[in-house]
N, C-alpha and C positions, 0 to 999 in steps of 0.2 A: 504493501499500500505506500504509493510516494504523493504527498501534495506537491503539485506545479503550478508555480502564477499564473496566471489568464494572459490572453492576448489584450491588450487596451482596443475600446472602441470609441468611436468617436466622439467628443466631448467628455471623455472620461478616462483619467490614468491609469496605467497599469496597478498602480499601488490603493485605486478605489475599486477595484472588480474583484468579487469574493474570490476565494481559493475553489478550486475545481478537485475533486479525491477523483483519481485515476488509480481504478483496482488491476491488481496483472494477475496473472498465475505465474508464479514464480517456482513452486512445487520441486519439478525436475526438466522445465523448460519443453516439457512435452508440450505438443499440441496436433488438436484434430487434426486426421489423418487425410488427405485427399488422393484423386488419381492424380495428382501432379507429382507427387508428395513420396521419397523413398521411405520403403519400415525405417521406421527411428531403431529397433532393436536392432537392424544389420548397420546403423551408420558408424562410418568408421570415428578416430579421436577426434575431439577440437584439432583445429586448423584443418582438417578435410574439408574438401567439397561435399557438396549436401546433392544431390540428383546428374549425378554426371550419367552422360548422356551420351549416346553411340554416335560418332558423326555422321547424320544418314542424309547423304546427296540424294535430293529429288531427282525418281528416276519413277520411267511407268512399268509399269506390275510384266507387261510382254510387249515385243511390238505391237503397232497397229494392225490387226489380221483382218480378214476379209470374211469376217462370219458378218452376216447377216443381224441386222436393230430397227428397233423400233424407233419411228419416230415423236413418239407421243411423249416422252419423258421417262416411261415404266425405268422401276430400280431394276432390271432385268436387260436392258438395254445393253448390247455387248460393245464394246469399243472397237467397232471394224470399219473399215472403208466404206462400206455403204453405210455409214453413219455421215462420215464427213465427205464424201467424192465431190459434192454439191458445193464445197463451201471451200474457198481459195486457201492454199500455203499461206500462211502469217511470217513472216521472218522474224526470226527470234528477238531480237532486241528493239522490235517495232511492238512486238507483244509484251515484252517485258515493261517498256513506256506505257504501253495503254493501261495496264493494271494497275503500274505504280503512278502513275500521272492521272490518271479519267478512270477511276476505280467507277463513278455512276455509271458509265458507259454498260458496264459489266450486269447491270440490274434483271435486262430483259433480253439475254442473248437466248439461242437456241441448244441445245444438248451438241449439236453438230459443230458450234462455232466456241461452244467452250472445251471439248474436245481439241479442236485444232487449237485455241490459244493455248491449252495444256501442254499437248508436242511440243509447241514453238520454243515454250520455258524448258521444259526440261533437258530439250535438246539442244539450248542455247551452251555454246563456249567456254570455257574460264576467260577468255578475252575477251565475251559482252557481257556474262554477269559469274558472281561468285554463286558457291553452293548457296549463303546464306539469302543473296540475292533471288537466287531461284525459288526459295523456300516460303518467304514474304512472298512472293509472286503467286505461289500456288497457293499457300493462308486465303490471302487474296481474295483470288479467283473462286477457291471452294466455297467460302461465305458468302461471297458477293449474289451468288448466280442465284436464279430461282430457287426456292427449295427440291422441286421438283427434277431440275438439273442437277442438281447436287448427287442423288446415285450413281448416276451416269458418269460421273467425273469419279465418285468411288472405284468402279468398276475397273480405272486403267490407272490410277495408283499406287505405287508400292504398298506391299501392305505396313511397314514398318515407319514409313512417311505418314499412313492412313491413318494409324494408333495412334502417332505425338500431333495431328491434325485437330483429332477429336478429343481429346483433351481440352477439358474448361481452359486449364493454365497449364506452364510449366514455369520451373521456377529453382535454381541454381543460388547456393549461400558459400561462402569463404568465412573463412574466421573462425572463434567462437560460436558453437553448436546451441551451448545454453544459453536463456533470454538474461538478458544484462539488467542490472538495477540501476537509474539514471534519472537526475534529475536535469530537467531541461529548463531551459533560457529559450520560450518561443522569439521566433521570428521566420522570417521569408526570404528566399533568395529567388531573384529573378533575373535571371539570363537570358540575353538574348540571341542566342545560336552562336553556330559557327564554334572555334576554338573555345573550350572549358574554360573557366577560370580558376585556377589553383587556387587564390587565395579565398574567393567567393565559399569553394568547399570547405576549407579549413575554417573557414570565419562557420559553418555549418556546423562540421564535429563539433565547434568548440561547445556549440551549443546546445548539440545534444547529448552532450555531457560525456562523449564518446563512447555513446553505445551502438544500438544497430541501427540501421541506415536501408530502407526498402526502396529497390528502384520499380516502378509501374512501367510497364513499356507496353506497348502493338505491334511491335516490328522485331528481328530477330537480335540479340544482346550484341555489344562488341566490346564486351572489355570492361564493362562501367565496374563492377565489383573489385577488378583489378586495380582500377585506377583510384579508387578510392583507396581502398586500402592502403595502396604504394604510400597516399601522401600521409599517412600514420594518423593513431589516436580513436580509431573503431575499433571494436567490439566482431564487426561483424558486416558483411555487407550481401545482400540478398536481393535479387534480380527477378522479375516476377514477369513472365510474359502471357498476357491475356491472349486468349483465342478464339470465345468469343462469349456470348453475354454472360451464359450461365455462370461463367466465373465471377463475375459480379455477387452474385449470393452464395457461393462454395463457404461455411464456414470456416475452412480451414484459410482460406487466403482475407476472413475477417480477422481470423485473429492475427494472422500478421500484419495486417494493419494496426494493431490494437497493442501488437506488443513492440513497433518500432517507435521509436526515437525521433527517427530521420523519414521523412517521403520525399524523394524525387519523383516528377513525370518527366520523365526519356524526350528525346523530341519523336518525331516523326509526321502522323496528320491527325493533325486536332479532332477532324471526324470521325475517326477510329475510339477515340475516346469517347467522346459523344454516345457513340452506336451503343461502346460495350458498357459505359456504365452508368451513363446521366439517369439518376430518379429510380436508382439500386442501392441495397444493402453497404454496397461495399463506398458507392458515394458516403451515405447517411454516419458510417463510420466514420471515417477522414473528416468527414465535418465534426464531428461530436470531440474528435481529438484536439483538432485546430482551435474550434472553442472554447475547449477546455485547457489550452494553452500546454498541450500535452506533447505535442511535436514540433517539429522546424519543419519545414514545407518551402518545396522550390521545384521550380523545372528551364528546362532552358528550349528554345527553339516552339516546339509544337506545345509541348510543359508547359510553357510559361504562358501560352494563348489561353489555355484555359482555366488561369487563375484567378483571373478578376471575376467580379459578379456578373459584367456581359462580357462574352466573347466569338469572337467570329469562328464561326463551324466550319467552315472551307467547307462544307459538304457537296457544293457544285465545283468542287475545286478551285484554284485559288484565285484570287481578283486581282489586278495591279493599279495603284493610282490613276493612270489617266480614263479605265474603265469605269473606277469608282465615282471617280468625279461628273464623268458625262451620264451615268446613270446612277445614284444613289440605291433605288432597287433594282440594278441588276439582279440575275436571278443566282449569278454567285455573289450577291453582297446579304449572306444570312448569319446573322448575330444571335446567339441564343444566349442564354441565363441560369444563371448557379446551378452546372456543372458540380463546381464547390464553392463553399461559401467561408472564404476565409476576411476574417471581422476585417485587415487591416487594407482589402482592398474593393470593400463594399462601392460600388458604384461607380467601376471603373471599371474600363476595357483597357485591355492591352493587345500591343503591336513587336515584333521580332524581326530581326535582320533587318535593322529598322533604317540606318542610311545607305548600307550594301544595295537593299533593292528598294530605295526611292519610296516609302512607304507614307510619308510625312500627309498626303492627299489622302490615301485612303483612312489612316486614321482620323481626320476634322472629318470624312465624311461618315464614320463612324457615328461619330459623336453629334454630327449633322442629323445625324437620323435617330438617336437618342434623343434629342432636345425637341424635334420636329414630333416625336410619338409620347414624349411624356412620361418617357420612361424615369429620367434621373435631371436633379436640377440642383446645380451648372451638371454639365454632363465632362467627365475628365477621362482621360486615356492617358496609356506611359508609354513610349515607345525606345526600344533597346536596340542597340547597334551588338551587330556581333563582337565575341569576345570581350563582354561588356557584362555588367550585373549591378544591380539594387540591391545592397541587404539590406532587409529592413529588421527592423528591431520589437521589443514587445511592448515600446510606447509607438510605433510606424515612422517613425525615426528613419528616414533611407541614409545611405551611402553608396554612392560610386565606387566600385573598382573593374580594372580591368581598361583597356587601350582604346575605349573607343567612348560613345557619348551617350546620355540617356534626355529624351527628351519627355517634358512632362506639359501635355496640351489639354485647354480646357476655354469653354465658351460657358454664358449664361444668354447667350444669344438665338433667340430659333431663326433657324433660316429662313429667307425668303423667298428660296424656290427647292422645295425637297419633293420631288415626289416621283412617278417611273419614266422612265424615258424623256427624262427632261434634264439637262445640267444645273447641277449644283448651284447654287448661290448663298453665302451667310458670310457676315462681316462679324470682327470682333470677336476671333480666335485666335486666344494668347497662348508663347509656346515660351518653354525655359531649358535653355539646355545647359545639363551638369556634364562635369569630366570630372576623370579622379579623384578622388577624395573631397567632394562636396559633398553637403548634405540635402532634403528635403522631406519634409514629414507628408506622408502620404493619407495620413489619417485626418489632421487636419486641413491638409493643402495649404501649406504657408512653410516659406523658406526667401531666404537673402542670398542663398548663393547662387553661379550661374548666370547665363546673360536671358535676356528676356527678351520678345519680340511681340507683335503682334502684325495677324496676318489678315487675310478676306479672301474666299475664292468667291470670282462673278464670272457668271458662267459658265462654269466647269475650270476654271481657270485658277491657279493659285495665284496671288497678288501682296505686294508689298502697300499698302493703304500709304506710309509714308513717301515709297517713293512713286508712288504716282504722282499724290501731291506735290512733290516737288518738282515733277516732271513739267505742267502743266505750268 
């Protein structure tokens, strides 16, 4: 039983917030079993790896044969050329790019097209895609197609890979296998993408009391456990790969969240996070821990995108600034609400890869939408560059770490034009640019550091009103 100070919310300091009591099962470190976990009785001693899996390379069960198959989508359909003969062959690179970058185009494809995509992915040479890339593509294809198509794919996927795909989640853990008992100092790490910021992770580890860090992700892991353990100070690091929505209700995964001192949301595609765990017991468990100050939370790239009260879902693929400014209600301009409920980010929407992908116009359009729809007032957003992090303590005070900048953008102005198929127009948008070592209170939205400016959008074009006035 550990008492942990709660995160202060707007208008209330951390010391004014009552303590939350967080109960942990400490008896022997055992956790509920899941199909994704190894048998605890056979675990190796501490400092070994949990859930070591064979290196399964995506392959077809057998070469596509000439066996006949129905086109009606019956689970008994075989993966023969009779099914796929009328569908042109697909280039491996094009198939992987389509699955990764445009997954929404998979929603209504036929069994024949699904099999052709599968064949193109698994036949990709190493020069085109790694085994992890191919596994990610097969997983996305398998879960994105219509339910009646999935059994057709199952007939063609190698059994070991199919068994792996049908688990609700998979997990890997290194370090001490026993649950640690630590007192945390709550906080948030907002990382903009690109290179990891070592200093920000060390800050996170320190505030987590050197306890257990859990990383949640929806794409193949890339050495996160080894990276954070290599920074020193952690008891353990565990990565959980969610493969379907059932994972978000699995008691074993919920228990992992309850036992973690720090939770990291990996990069990738935030629409996967929305699809996998919005409005689920997993989301609720994370919220409860955050609101009681029981963990340090953070995310990078797509993992950052989901942390604000409002978030860009990217469910219809990514939108760039010119498209957003030209049409605030473009099909790609999709804004979600409360995937997670972190107290220090109430009323805020975040954006990533900010300067590198020129996303100021996009973030301003998000704010204009929120203002026009009376979602929040004033509308506030945080844009963060690659290789940069904003670390936010329990008071809500953020400090910039890393090589780039952080942009605090807000407006109390309703847009004069914000409607479908029309360019955006809005005045009096304030921007504050912070660099390494500078501070800002994101809860009370006040600060003196950085450089401030004001801009406007007129007929879909970002302008500096001062420069316009000077030019007249």
